[in-house]
C-alpha positions as CSV (number, residue, x, y, z in Angstrom):
1,M,56.4,131.5,158.8
2,P,60.1,131.7,159.1
3,A,61.5,135.1,159.4
4,K,63.3,136.4,156.3
5,S,66.8,137.5,156.7
6,V,67.2,141.2,156.0
7,E,70.5,142.5,154.7
8,A,71.8,145.9,155.3
9,P,71.3,148.2,152.4
10,G,75.0,148.6,151.6
11,A,75.9,144.9,152.0
12,E,75.4,144.0,148.3
13,A,77.3,147.0,147.1
14,A,80.1,146.2,149.6
15,G,80.3,142.6,148.3
16,T,80.5,143.8,144.7
17,D,83.3,146.2,145.5
18,D,85.3,143.4,147.2
19,A,85.0,141.2,144.2
20,V,86.1,144.0,141.9
21,A,89.0,144.7,144.2
22,Q,90.1,141.1,144.3
23,R,90.0,140.9,140.5
24,R,92.0,144.1,140.2
25,S,94.5,142.8,142.7
26,R,95.3,139.7,140.7
27,G,94.6,141.2,137.3
28,P,98.1,142.4,136.4
29,K,99.7,139.1,137.5
30,S,97.1,137.1,135.5
31,S,97.7,139.2,132.4
32,I,101.4,138.9,132.6
33,W,101.2,135.1,132.9
34,S,98.7,135.0,130.0
35,R,101.1,136.9,127.8
36,F,104.0,134.7,128.9
37,D,101.9,131.6,128.2
38,H,101.0,132.7,124.7
39,A,104.3,134.3,123.7
40,V,107.0,132.3,125.4
41,V,105.8,128.8,126.3
42,P,105.3,127.6,122.7
43,Y,108.9,128.4,121.9
44,V,110.1,126.7,125.0
45,L,108.2,123.5,124.0
46,I,109.6,123.4,120.5
47,S,113.1,124.5,121.5
48,P,114.5,120.9,122.1
49,F,113.9,120.1,118.4
50,F,115.7,123.2,117.2
51,L,118.6,122.7,119.6
52,L,119.1,119.1,118.4
53,F,118.7,120.3,114.8
54,V,121.4,122.9,115.2
55,A,123.7,120.4,117.1
56,F,123.3,117.5,114.8
57,G,122.1,119.1,111.6
58,I,123.4,122.7,111.0
59,F,126.8,122.3,112.8
60,P,127.9,119.2,110.8
61,I,127.0,120.9,107.6
62,V,128.9,124.1,108.4
63,Y,131.8,122.2,109.8
64,S,132.1,119.9,106.8
65,A,132.1,122.9,104.5
66,L,135.0,124.4,106.5
67,I,137.2,121.3,106.5
68,S,136.6,120.7,102.8
69,F,138.9,123.6,102.2
70,Q,141.6,122.2,104.5
71,S,143.9,119.3,104.6
72,Y,142.4,117.9,107.7
73,R,143.7,114.4,108.2
74,N,145.0,112.0,110.8
75,E,148.7,111.3,110.5
76,Y,150.9,109.1,112.5
77,P,154.4,110.5,112.8
78,V,157.0,108.4,114.6
79,G,158.2,109.8,117.9
80,R,161.7,109.7,119.4
81,D,160.9,106.4,121.1
82,G,159.9,104.8,117.9
83,T,156.1,104.7,118.5
84,S,153.6,106.4,116.3
85,I,151.7,109.5,117.5
86,N,148.0,109.8,116.7
87,T,147.7,113.5,115.7
88,F,145.5,115.5,113.3
89,T,147.1,118.1,111.0
90,K,145.2,121.0,109.5
91,R,146.2,123.5,106.9
92,W,144.3,125.6,104.4
93,V,144.5,124.2,100.9
94,G,141.6,126.0,99.1
95,L,140.0,124.1,96.3
96,E,142.6,121.3,96.3
97,N,140.3,118.7,97.8
98,F,137.6,119.5,95.2
99,E,140.1,119.3,92.4
100,R,141.3,116.0,93.7
101,T,137.7,114.8,93.9
102,L,136.9,115.7,90.3
103,T,140.1,114.1,89.0
104,S,139.9,110.9,91.1
105,W,138.9,107.7,89.3
106,D,137.6,106.3,92.6
107,F,135.0,109.1,92.8
108,W,133.9,108.7,89.2
109,Q,133.6,105.0,89.6
110,A,131.5,105.4,92.7
111,L,129.3,108.0,91.0
112,I,128.7,105.7,88.0
113,N,127.7,102.9,90.4
114,T,125.4,105.3,92.3
115,F,123.7,106.5,89.1
116,G,123.4,103.0,87.8
117,L,121.7,101.7,90.9
118,F,119.5,104.8,91.1
119,I,118.2,104.4,87.6
120,L,117.7,100.7,87.7
121,S,116.0,100.8,91.1
122,A,114.0,104.1,91.1
123,V,112.3,103.8,87.7
124,P,110.7,100.3,88.1
125,Q,110.1,100.9,91.8
126,L,107.9,103.9,91.1
127,I,106.1,102.3,88.2
128,F,105.3,99.1,90.2
129,A,104.3,101.2,93.2
130,L,101.8,103.1,91.0
131,I,100.3,99.9,89.6
132,L,100.1,98.3,93.1
133,A,98.4,101.4,94.5
134,S,95.9,101.4,91.7
135,L,95.0,97.7,92.5
136,L,94.7,98.5,96.2
137,N,92.4,101.4,95.4
138,R,89.8,99.0,94.0
139,R,87.3,97.0,96.0
140,L,89.1,93.9,97.2
141,R,88.5,91.3,99.8
142,A,90.7,91.7,102.9
143,Q,91.5,95.2,101.5
144,S,92.9,96.4,104.9
145,F,95.1,93.4,105.2
146,F,96.7,94.0,101.8
147,R,97.1,97.7,102.5
148,V,98.9,97.0,105.8
149,G,100.9,94.2,104.3
150,I,102.6,96.5,101.8
151,L,104.1,98.4,104.7
152,V,105.8,95.3,106.2
153,P,109.1,95.8,104.2
154,Y,109.2,99.5,105.1
155,I,108.9,98.9,108.8
156,T,111.5,96.2,108.8
157,P,114.9,97.6,110.0
158,I,117.0,98.3,106.9
159,V,120.1,96.5,108.4
160,A,118.0,93.4,109.2
161,S,116.5,93.2,105.7
162,S,119.9,93.8,104.1
163,I,121.5,91.0,106.0
164,V,118.6,88.6,105.1
165,F,119.0,89.5,101.4
166,S,122.8,89.1,101.6
167,T,122.3,85.6,102.9
168,F,119.7,85.0,100.2
169,F,122.2,85.9,97.4
170,A,125.1,84.1,99.0
171,R,127.3,82.1,96.6
172,D,127.3,78.9,98.7
173,G,124.0,77.9,100.3
174,G,122.0,80.9,99.1
175,Q,118.4,80.5,98.3
176,A,118.7,82.4,95.1
177,N,121.3,79.9,93.8
178,W,119.1,77.0,95.0
179,I,116.2,78.4,92.9
180,L,118.5,78.8,89.9
181,S,119.9,75.3,90.3
182,L,116.4,73.9,89.9
183,F,116.5,75.2,86.3
184,G,120.0,73.9,85.7
185,V,121.8,77.3,85.8
186,E,125.5,77.0,86.3
187,S,128.4,79.6,86.1
188,T,132.1,79.2,85.6
189,Y,134.6,81.5,87.2
190,G,138.1,80.5,86.1
191,T,138.5,76.8,86.8
192,R,135.6,76.6,89.2
193,T,132.0,75.9,88.2
194,I,129.1,76.5,90.7
195,E,125.4,76.1,90.6
196,G,123.7,79.5,90.1
197,L,125.7,82.7,90.2
198,D,128.5,84.3,92.3
199,W,126.4,87.4,92.8
200,R,129.3,89.5,94.0
201,Q,131.7,88.5,91.2
202,E,130.2,90.5,88.3
203,R,128.9,94.1,88.2
204,W,125.5,93.2,86.6
205,S,124.7,90.4,89.1
206,A,125.7,92.6,92.1
207,W,123.6,95.5,90.8
208,L,120.6,93.1,90.1
209,A,120.7,91.8,93.7
210,L,121.0,95.4,95.1
211,V,118.1,96.6,92.9
212,I,115.9,93.7,94.3
213,M,116.8,94.6,97.8
214,I,116.1,98.3,97.4
215,D,112.8,97.8,95.5
216,W,111.6,95.3,98.1
217,K,112.2,97.9,100.8
218,W,110.7,101.0,99.3
219,T,108.0,100.0,96.8
220,G,105.3,99.6,99.4
221,Y,106.1,103.0,101.0
222,N,105.7,104.7,97.6
223,A,102.5,102.7,96.9
224,L,101.0,103.9,100.1
225,L,101.7,107.5,99.2
226,Y,100.1,107.0,95.8
227,L,97.1,105.2,97.4
228,A,96.6,108.2,99.8
229,A,96.6,110.6,96.8
230,M,94.2,108.4,94.8
231,Q,91.6,108.5,97.7
232,S,90.9,112.1,96.9
233,I,89.9,111.4,93.2
234,P,86.1,111.5,92.8
235,K,84.7,108.1,91.8
236,D,82.4,109.9,89.3
237,V,85.4,110.5,87.1
238,Y,86.1,106.7,86.8
239,E,82.5,105.9,86.2
240,A,82.3,108.5,83.4
241,A,85.5,107.0,81.9
242,S,84.1,103.5,82.1
243,L,80.9,104.6,80.3
244,D,83.1,106.1,77.5
245,G,84.8,102.7,77.1
246,A,88.1,103.4,78.9
247,G,89.7,100.3,80.4
248,A,91.6,100.1,83.7
249,W,95.0,100.7,82.1
250,R,93.7,103.7,80.2
251,Q,92.1,105.1,83.3
252,L,95.4,104.7,85.2
253,W,97.5,106.7,82.8
254,S,94.9,109.2,81.5
255,I,93.1,109.9,84.8
256,T,94.9,108.7,87.9
257,V,98.4,109.8,87.1
258,P,97.6,113.4,85.9
259,M,95.3,113.9,89.0
260,I,98.0,112.7,91.5
261,R,100.8,114.5,89.7
262,P,102.0,116.5,92.8
263,M,102.4,113.2,94.7
264,V,104.3,111.7,91.7
265,I,106.7,114.6,91.7
266,F,107.2,114.3,95.4
267,T,108.0,110.6,95.2
268,V,110.4,111.1,92.2
269,V,112.3,113.8,94.2
270,L,112.3,111.7,97.3
271,S,113.5,108.6,95.5
272,T,116.2,110.6,93.8
273,I,117.6,111.9,97.0
274,G,117.4,108.5,98.7
275,S,119.0,106.6,95.9
276,L,121.9,109.0,95.4
277,Q,122.7,108.6,99.1
278,L,122.5,104.8,99.0
279,F,124.7,103.4,101.8
280,A,123.2,100.6,104.0
281,E,122.3,98.0,101.3
282,P,125.7,98.1,99.5
283,V,127.6,98.0,102.9
284,Q,125.6,94.9,104.1
285,F,125.9,93.2,100.7
286,D,129.7,93.1,101.0
287,D,131.2,89.8,102.2
288,N,133.3,91.7,104.7
289,P,131.5,95.0,105.6
290,A,134.1,95.7,108.3
291,S,136.8,96.1,105.8
292,G,135.6,99.5,104.8
293,L,136.7,99.2,101.2
294,G,133.2,98.7,99.9
295,G,131.8,97.3,96.7
296,G,133.8,94.0,96.8
297,N,137.3,93.5,95.7
298,R,137.0,95.7,92.5
299,H,134.5,98.2,94.0
300,L,131.9,96.9,91.6
301,W,129.0,98.4,93.6
302,R,130.7,101.0,95.9
303,T,128.6,104.2,96.0
304,V,129.6,107.7,96.7
305,A,128.3,107.5,100.3
306,Q,130.5,104.5,100.9
307,L,133.5,106.3,99.4
308,I,132.9,109.2,101.8
309,W,132.8,106.8,104.7
310,H,135.9,105.0,103.6
311,T,137.8,108.3,103.0
312,G,136.8,109.9,106.2
313,W,136.7,107.0,108.7
314,N,139.2,104.5,107.3
315,Q,141.8,106.8,105.7
316,K,141.1,109.6,108.3
317,N,141.2,112.1,105.5
318,F,138.3,114.3,106.6
319,G,139.1,117.2,104.4
320,W,138.8,115.2,101.2
321,A,135.7,113.4,102.6
322,G,134.1,116.8,103.2
323,A,134.8,117.9,99.6
324,I,133.2,114.6,98.3
325,S,130.2,115.2,100.5
326,W,129.6,118.7,99.0
327,V,130.1,117.5,95.4
328,L,127.5,114.8,96.1
329,F,125.2,117.4,97.6
330,V,125.4,119.5,94.4
331,V,124.8,116.4,92.3
332,V,121.7,115.5,94.3
333,V,120.2,118.9,94.1
334,L,120.7,119.2,90.4
335,V,119.4,115.7,89.6
336,A,116.4,116.2,91.9
337,A,115.5,119.5,90.3
338,M,115.9,118.0,86.8
339,N,113.6,115.1,87.7
340,A,111.0,117.4,89.2
341,W,111.1,119.5,86.0
342,L,110.8,116.4,83.8
343,S,107.9,115.1,85.8
344,N,106.1,118.4,85.4
345,K,106.8,118.4,81.7
346,I,105.7,114.8,81.1
347,G,102.6,115.4,83.1
348,G,101.6,118.2,80.7
349,R,102.2,121.1,83.1
350,K,103.6,124.2,81.4
């Protein structure tokens, strides 16, 4: 038989003492790193977001508030050699820019256009999104295909879709006028008669084209939000309503809408904020977007966001543009709060 190895009586104790000594030797370092890992590393990882948010979010807001109380504009004085000098002048003017905003017809015209497009686009958009989500919540063939399909307008770049719709509503060669010509629709502008409409010539036709552009872009997104909320409603509720004789339309307004009320309020507020800041679609709808005037020759569809851009970057009057921005901010907050309150009230919440 092989001989068994015999350890010295103190060998096991000595090995244990060495292991304890090694753990003690690296214990403080390990505990320091552990505290650093839990207390510091998470903030280091999320710091890029906050740095970018401060640089591109907080700073512009604070700076626009400061210049809104100043006459901060680009002037071109003529030098001794007869050439203009590109220089900015700043002086404190208090509430002068805000007074100018509230007494300017350009601002009120832009605000009327903004509210008109907001009401005409947001209301049918949310109603149609609700109906579309209710249909997609039922058992359909190729259900996944239809659910993914409603997101196609949303994932399409907004500039690309706006350019396509601008071409669609073109006066000469536009597909919309081709469709109208099949029904014999003609319009007369002065001494000229064209087939279809000059969509950019009248306010109602321009607004109609913009409403179609906006609703095509955002209806699918809101429908997907409603569909996600509808997935949490128990099927037993609908089965009980069916046994009581409630049809699909009654179930939608008496069961679905009250049970997804938080999502409805969310989409109402989100649509309010987005519609009152409307910019890309009206800019691309213009025949000459680079002109910077916005809304056609008579500013028929120029929004407040376009007016801010025109005032700040074309007229180089950043003080007045900052004041208009803050007036628009107050309007957006008030209207969004009012819409949220009305949605709660209509939904029956006290």
